[in-house]
N, C-alpha and C positions, 0 to 999 in steps of 0.2 A: 925159552925154548930157543933154538938156534935155526936159521932154515939155511937152505941148499946156496954154497956159494955160486956166485955168476963171473963171467969175466968182464972185463971193461967195455968188449965190444956188446954184451947183452945189455949192460945198461944203456951205452950209448943209442941202442935202438929203441929206447923208450925217450921221444918227444915231450919235455915237461917244458911248456911255455905259463908266460903270466900274462895275463889279460884282465880286463876291465868291465866290471857288471855297468850295461848300458840298459837295461829291462829286465824286471825281476816280476813274477807275478804266481799267486798261489795257483797249485796243481791239486784241485779237491777231488777229481778223479782216480788220483793216486792210490792204491791200495792203504799205502803207507804216507802219511802225511810229508807232503813235498813242495819243492818250487822249483818253478820253472826259472832258468834264466838264460839271458842272450848277453854271449861275454863277446869284446872284440878284443882280436889277439894281433891287431897291427896289420899294414898293407899287403905283408906278405902271405897270412894267414885268413886274415878278414874276421867276420862275426861267425860265431859258433854256439850253438845251444845246446843246453842241457838240463836233467832234472836231477835235484839233489834232495835226500831226505835231512835236512839241515833247520827243520823248525822249530827245535827247541834252542836254537841261540841266534837264530835269525828271522828276518821278517821281509816280504819283498821290498817294504820299505826303506830298510837299513842297507840293503845291497846293492843300490845304485849307485855307481862310482867307486867301489871297492874293488881293489885289486888281488885277485885270486891264480892258484897254481892249478893247472889242468895238464892231464896227458891229451895231448890234441893228435894223435896218430893211432887210435883206436877204430876199429871197424865202427859206425853209427849202431845204435842199439834201440830198437822198439822197445819203450816205455810206455805201457798203456798205448793210447793213441798220437803219444809223443815221440817224435825221433830225436833222441839223444846223440850229441857228436863228439862230445869229450867229456874226459869223467875228471870234475874236479875234486883236487887232493885234500885232505883232512886228519885229522889225528882225534883219537876217542878222549873226552874229558873223564871224570871221573864215574859219570854215568855210564859211559859207553854212549856218549851222544857225540855228533860230529861237531869240531871246530876247525873252520878250513885255514888252510896255508895259505899265505900269502907273504908278499916282502914287508919288513918295515920300514921301508922307505919307499917313495913313488918312482918306479923306473919305467923305463920304455915299454907295451905293450908289444907281444911276442917276442920278448927276451927270454932265451933257451937257457934252463938250470942246467948247472954244470958245478 
């Protein structure tokens, strides 16, 4: 399935940054099992929070210190009683479960994908 073609300007409007998970906890109130994360995107963006349905491959204990990529310029979204400020990015595994995207080597928090 091919998707609609976009311009470079369209791509440039999506602000994808790398950050480090500084805190994570289970989100048992979510309809679908999820984990709440607080991610440090460096001094320009700061710490942002999100909720993600990533419990198949991750637990709160394994996320601290992990670098992840996220869209940081979405409008905040209410997820139950939790306000999600960024969208963590991932790819589906063979069972359509999320595998998060992050750099293969340590990079500075706040670095923008290009």
